[in-house]
N, C-alpha and C positions, 0 to 999 in steps of 0.2 A: 830300382833299387836304386837307394840314395847315396851318395859317393860316401864314401869312407873318409870316416872322422880321426882325428887322430888325438889323445888327450897328453898332456905332458905333465912332467912332475919336473923338480930341478936335477935329475939323475935320469931322468928316462923319455924314452917317450913311446906308446906302444897304443892297442888296437885290441880289446877285451870282447869276442863272443862265441856265445853259446850255441850251441845244435843240444836238440831237446826232443826226444825219441819217446816216446808211450806208445808200450807195446802190453797189448791186451792178451786175456786169457783165451786161445783154443781161436785168435784171430777169429773173430768175432765182431762183426761190425757194431761199434755200441757208442762212438765218440763220432755222432754225425748230428746235422742241423741244429738244434738248442745246446746242446751240449761241448759241442763245436764252439760255436758264439761265446758261450760263457768260461772257458778256457782262454781265450782268447783276451777277454775280458778282466780276468784275474790276474792276466800274464802283463797285462799293461799297464794296469795301477798298480802292480810291483813294480816295474818296471819304470813307473813316473815317480816311484817314492825313491829312487836311485839316478834319480832324472838321466834315464839311457832311452831309447827307442826302440820299437819295436817294429823289425824289417819286413819277416816275410811268416805265413804260417801256410802250410799245404797239408791238406789229408791224402795216404796212401786211399785208389780204388782198391777193394778185394775182390 
């Protein structure tokens, strides 16, 4: 995991992290393989627009 980076403004210092949980109906295994890779690409593109970085992706086994 990369070292934590703090951002600063003139009156504060902060580090903002998000934890996204995607829950599927009936707990079916539908986000796997190509769909999981595409989800990661979409997240990375959005983060590049905001000049942020992608830390980790994990899918839980069913």
